[in-house]
N, C-alpha and C positions, 0 to 999 in steps of 0.2 A: 444441593438443589439447583436446578436450572430451569429456565423458561425460554421457549423459542419465540422470537418476534419475526414475523414475515418480513422479508426484505422490502416488499412493496408498501409496508407501513412505516418505513424509515426514510429519511432524506439522505442524499449522498450516494445513492446507487443508481447507475445508469439504467435506462430502459432496456438496453441489450442484456445487461447482467440479470435484471429481474426476469426478462423473458426467457433467458436460458434456464434459470433455476425454477421458475414458477410456472410459466406458460408453455415451455417446451415446444416452441414452434418448429416447423419442418426445416426452416432456414438452418438451424444448428445441426440437424442430421446430415445436411449436405456439406456444411463447412467443416465438421468434425467427424469424418467417416470412421475413425477408429473407436469412437466412444461407444457405439453400439456393440463392438466386438470385445471390449475389455473384459467383461465378466462372463462371457459365454462362448468364446471361440478359442479353442486350443490352436487352431490354424493360424490365428493372429499372432500368438506367442511364438509358434514354430517358424513363421515367416520372418519374424524379427531375428530369431536365432540364425536362420539361414543367411540373412543379409548382413549380419554384423561381423566385421573382420578386424576389430581394433582392440581386442582384449589386452594384448601385451602392452600396447601403447597406453591404454587406459590405466593399467596398473602402475606403470611408471609415472604417469601424470598424477595419480592420486598420491603416490609416495613423495613426489617432488612438491606437491601442494601442501602436504601434511608433515613436512620435515621438522616443524617446530613443536609438534605435539607427540605424545606417547599414546599409541592405540590401546584401547581397552580390549578385553577378551572378545567382546561382541564385535568390535571393529575388526579385529584380527580374523575372526570367523568370516565376516562378510567380505573382507578383502580376499581371503582364500576362495570363497565361493565365486567371486567375480572372474576367476580364471576358467571357470567351467562354462560350457556352452549352454547349459540350461539355467543360467542365472541372468536376471534382468534387473533393471533399475526403475525406481520411481523417483523423479527428480523435482526438487524444489530449489528455488534460487532467489538471490537478492543482492543488491549492492551492499558493500560493507558499511554499516551504520555505527555511529558512536554509541558506546555502551550496549552493543549488540543490536542496535536498531530498535524499531518499535515492536510492540507485543505481537503484531501479526506475523513477524518472522518466526517466532516460537510456534504460533498456531499453524503456520504453513508447514513447518518441519514436522510437527506432530501429525498433521494430516497425511504427510508422505509416509511416515512410520506406520500409521494404522492402516493405510491402504496396502502396504506391503504385507501386513498380517492377513488382511482380508483376501488378497490375491493368493497367498500361500494356501489358505483354506480351500479356495476354489480350484487351484491348480497345484496339487500336492507334489507333482513330479518336477516342478520348477521352483527356483529360488528367486526371491525379490529383495533387493537391497536399496535402502534409502540413500540417495546421494544429494548433497547440497552444492549447488553451483554458485560460487562466490564471484559475482560479476565486478571484478576490480579493474577491468579495462576502462570502466566508465569514468568520466571526469566531472561529474556533478558533485564536487566536494562541498560546495556551499550547503546543499540540501542534506547530505549525509553527516555533516559535522554537527548537526543540531538534534536535540531530543528533549523530551520533557520527563520530569518525575514529579513526585508530590512531596510537600513538606508535612510537618506534624499535623496541620489542619486540613490536609488533603487538598491544598491549593496547588495548581500546576506551577512548576518552576522550570524555566528554560535552562538547558545546559548546552554549552557549545565548546568544542575542543579546538576551534580555529577562529581566533578573533579577526584575522585578516583575510579570510576566505571570501570570495566574491562570486556572483553568478556567472561572471565572464571568465573565470579561471579555466585553464585548459589542461592542468596537470592531472593525469590519471590517479585514481585512488591508490593504485598499487605503488605509486611513487611517493605517497604522502607519509610523513613520520611526525610523531608528536614532538613538540618543543618543551621547554622547561615549565610552561604554564600548566601542563597536564596534571602534574602532581597536586597542585592546589585545587584544580577542578575536581579531581577524584576525592580528595579529602572533604571538600564541600559536599559532594554527592553523598558520601558515606555518613555525613552528619545530618542530612535532611531528615532521616528517620532513625530512631534508636534501634530499629529492628536489626540493622546490620551488626550491632553489638552482640546480638544473640547468635550471629552466624559468623564467627571470626574466621572460619576457613574461607568463606567467600570474600570477606573483606581483605584478607591477606592475598588472595588470588587476584583481586582487582588492582590492588596496590602494586603487585609484581608485574601485572600485565600492562597497565597503563603507566608508562614511564617515558622519559625523554629518549628519543631515538627509536622507539618501537613503531613499527609500521601500522598504518590503519587497517590494512587487510589482515595482518597477522593477529592483531588484538581482536578483531571481529571473529576470526576463525577460532581463536582460543576460547572466547566467551561461549560461542555456540557449542564447541566441543565439550566444555565444562558441563553443560546441561544435557547434551545429547549423546555423549560417547557411550553411555550404558545401553542405548538403543541401537548401537551399531552404525550410526550415521557416518558416512564417508564424505570427504570434501574434495572439490575440484576448484582451483582458482583459474579464472579465465586468462589472467595475465601470464600464468605459467603455460597454459595451453598455447597462447600466442607465441611466447618465447621458444617453445619447443616445436614450432612450425605446424601445430595440429589444426590451425584455422586456415592454413594456406590453400587447401584444396577448394574450399568454398569461395574464398576471396579471389583466387585465380580465375575461376569461371565467371565471377561477377564482373571483374575488370575486363576480361577477354571478350565478354559479350555484353558490354555496358549498355544499359537501357532496357535489356530484356526483362530483368526481374522487376524493374520499375513499371514496365508495361503490364506485366502480370498482376502486380499489386493494384494498379489503377483500375484494371478490369474488375478485380475483386471489390475494390472500393465502390465502384458504381453499383454493384449488386447490393452491398451493405447499405448504401444510402437509399437504394430503392425500397428497402425494408424499413426505412425510417430511422436507421441507427447512425450514431456519430462515428466518424473515422478516428481511431485512437492514435495511430502512428503515421507520420508523414513518410512518404517514400521519395527516393532520389534517383537520379540517373545512375549513380554508383552508391550503393548502400554500404559504405565502408568509411573507415577513418585511417589516417596515417599518423604514426607516432614519431615525433622528431624532437630531440632536445628536451625530453621529459614533458612534452606537450602533445596533446591529441587533437588533430585537426580533421574536420569533416572534408571529404573530397567533393568539391562542388563543381557543377557544370555551368560554364559561362556561355550562354547561347549567343551573345553578341560576338564573342571572339572564337566560338566553336573550340574552346579549350577547357581543360580541367584546371581548377584552382585549388591549391593547397596552401593555406595561409596567404602569403603575398606572391607565391610562385605560380606560374602558369605552365601547363604541359599539354602537349598533344597526346593522342591515344598511344602512339608508339612509345613516347617518353614515359607515360604512366606505366605501361607494361614493363618497360626496362627497369623502372624504379622498383616495381614489385619483384622482378626477377633478382635484382641485386639485394633487396631488403625485405623478403617475404615476412619476416617476423615482426616487422614494424607496421603491419596492417591488421586492423581488427574490424569486426562486423558492427553494423548499427543494430538498433533494436529489432528490426525485422529479420535480419540474417542471423542474429545471435542464437535463436532456438534451432536453426538449421545446423549451425556449427556444433552446438551442444549435442544434438541427437545423431550427428555423424560420429562423435567421439564416444558416446555413452549408449548402451543398449536399453534405451528408455521406452517403457511401455505406457507411461502416464506422467504428464507434467502437472504439478500442483500449482495453480495460478490464483492471483488475486483479481479483483474486478477490472483493473486497468489491463493486466496481462490477458485476461479473457477477451477484452476488446480487440487488442492487436492480433491475438491468435486467430480471429476470424478472417484476417487478411492473408493467412500464410499457406493455405492448402496448395495453391498452384506453385508456390515457391518450393515446397517440399518435393513436389513432383519434378520440377525443373532440375533441381540439384540431385535428384535420385536418392533422397533420404526418406526413410519410413517415418510418417507422421504419427506421433503417439496420441493416445487419448488425452483430452484436456479436462482436468478435474478441478473445480474451484476449491480453494482451501476452506476450512471451517472459520467462522467469524464469531467473535465473542467479546463480551464486556464483563469485567469483574465487578461485582457488587459486594461491598463490605456490610455485613449486618450491623456492625457497630456504628456505621455512618447513618443508617436510617432508623436505628434503635427499634427495629422490628415493627415499625409503625406503618410502613408502606408495603403492601403486598408486592411480591416480585413481578406479578403480572401487570402492575400499574406503573412500574418505573419507566416504561416506554415514553411516558409524558415528558421525561427529562432529556430525551434525545432531540433537542431543538435549541435554538439560540435563547439565551437567558432573557432577552427582551420579550420574546413570545411568552415565556413562562411567567414573567412578572405581570404581563398584560392579562393573561388568563387568571392568575391569582387575584389580581386587583379587581377584576370583574366579579369574582366570587366573594371577596372579602370586604369590599368597600361598603360604606354605609348606604343602605337603601333609602334612609330618610333624607340624606344629603342629595342623593341622586334625584329623589322625588321633588325636592325643593328646586333643584336646578331645572328639571323638566318643566315644572309649573311656572318657573320664572320666564322661560322662553314662551310658554303658552300665553301667559298673562300679558307679556310685552306685545306679542303679536296681536292679541285680542284688543288691547287698548289702542295700539297704533292703527289697527284696521278701522276703528271708529273714527279716529282723528283723520285718517286718510279719506274716508267717505265724506267727511265734512269739508275737507280741503277741495276735493274734486267737485263737490256741489257748488262751491264758490268759484272755482277756476279749474276747468278741465286740464289745463296745461300743467297743473301741479301733480298730476298722477306719476310722472316719471321721477320728479323730485321726491315724492313720498317713498317710492320704492328704494331710491338711493339712500335716503336717511334711515329707513328701516334696516337696510343691510349694514349700515355703519353701526347701528345699535346692536345688531346681532353679532357683529365682529367684536364689539367691546365686551359683550356677554361671553363670547367664546374665549376671549383672552383671559377674562376673569375666571371662567370655569377651569382653564388650564392651570391657573395658580391654585385653585381649590384642589384640583386633582393632584398636583405636585405636593401640596401640603398633606393630603390624605396618604399618598405613597410614602412620604417621609414618616408618617405616624405608623405605617405598617412595615417599616424596615425590619423590625425584629421578627415579624411573621414571614417575611421573604427570605431571611438569612438561611434557615435550614434548607430551603429549596434551592437557593443559589449554590450552597455548598455541595449538595447532591449533584446538581447540574455540572459543577466544575469538575467533579470526580468522574462522572459517567460520560460527559461530553465536553472535555477540556478544550478551551479555545474554539468552540463551535465545531468540533470534529469528533468522530468516534475515538474512544480511549485507545483502541488497538492500533490506531494510525499515528498517535501522538506520543504515547508513553513508552519509555524504555522497557524492554522485556525483563530487565533486572529488578524492576520495582516490586513484583510479587514476592521476590526472595528476600525483601526487607521485612516481610510479614510472615513468611512460611519457609520451612525447610524445603529443599529441592524435592525430595520424595513426597512430602506432604502435599505440596502444591500440585504436582503432577497427578497425584491420586485424586485430588479434589476436582480437577478439570477433565480427567481422562474420559469420563462418561460421555461428554459431548462428541468425542471423536468416534463414538460408536453410533451416533445419530446421523440422520441425513444432513447434508451440507446446504440445504435449501432454506435455512433460517439463520438469523443472528441470535446467538444464545447469550442470555444474561445468567451469569453463574453466581449464585449466592454463597459467600464464604464467611 
């Protein structure tokens, strides 16, 4: 069973995201010209076939990216199909996250898979293959090293694979490997729930995958492959694409015509802001990074010196071009150029995106045109929260659990207003009324004797009110303590559905459901939502 909650009824979704999925303004028709063609234009598909000339290189890239996994029959079939000119891709992607990253990585992948099925039904003469882009050129190791799961009581538990990672780190994810502490972390994770004891195959797989010396990118790819291989999903690692020189064409033009893409994005940004939307991604004079000594540095423009800065080094334009010509594989795109590079390499007809990705995708139309790359359709992923019937004991209807998608302080305040003693509240209200009434009589007498006492009377009344309010606070606190047992079940539900004040799909490892259900069982239970429109957040009752 599932229930759709409109995005505009939930917190944490931008106005742009809600307008795209709910209000469908004309702004998005202009920014995403391929969206209107995806399901109804053979010419759109044929044009993509005509313009794509990278199949041989793509196949080699996939082989190099997947050299540590064994393809399933479905993957072998899709790999063979990619050599044909009538085969296209639907692409999802994400940075490699610890324990497979959050649940939305799984939902994003399944959205891509089911869109391939749908496109095949509409265009039977063409083939569509789901490809996952592993963005491991990124250096945000602090963020991706952390994830949450739940303990026996369904309380969120933070898990981190890197105790010394910092937000200032510059090491790309592709260069990160686990140290000896990983084995203890995985053992602890597997003991958080006895469900993994019922799935020894998965437990053994995780123990073998997460070990000292294993790469972060490699483990992430292996986890996704474990769950998605039977759907034929293929993988591309951005670090391999860089090392094979497949990003160089875009970076060369970016550096050679520095400032041009920045100008295009700034123009797009002005349009986006005119519609009242927030700018998601910052643009730069050069939208690229340089990799040096296992660190990734942004290429900055220093207007005071009219020079480019990489780390502590300054270069003029000629020197920067020379550096690129000598070391093209050491340059990678930033967030704005990454989709351009991706869609130069892959015959992509639709990108599956999350709310943030949708935001920066609105900035890209002119960049695709400038770099001569076909812009795919932009399709938001499905969004979902898992609800366990055992947690609510079938006492709360699924259509009512939206109440718990808010901070626990708001929930406790709402419950307190509903549960608190009406008699005590009435006594408190009457106390204020009686004090004001009595003091008003005393005030009139004082003013009758001396007009100048009017201001003093108001001041003393306020002091008495302040004392009453302070005492009322103590009474309310005592009442709340007496209702703790009433609050506890609601707090537990909130912790599970909205852990740490955020949607479950953004915080909790995609491995968690498999401590409760077998792989095929879980996919069967959630598959129905991927046949539904993606314009709502689905609560799935399990």
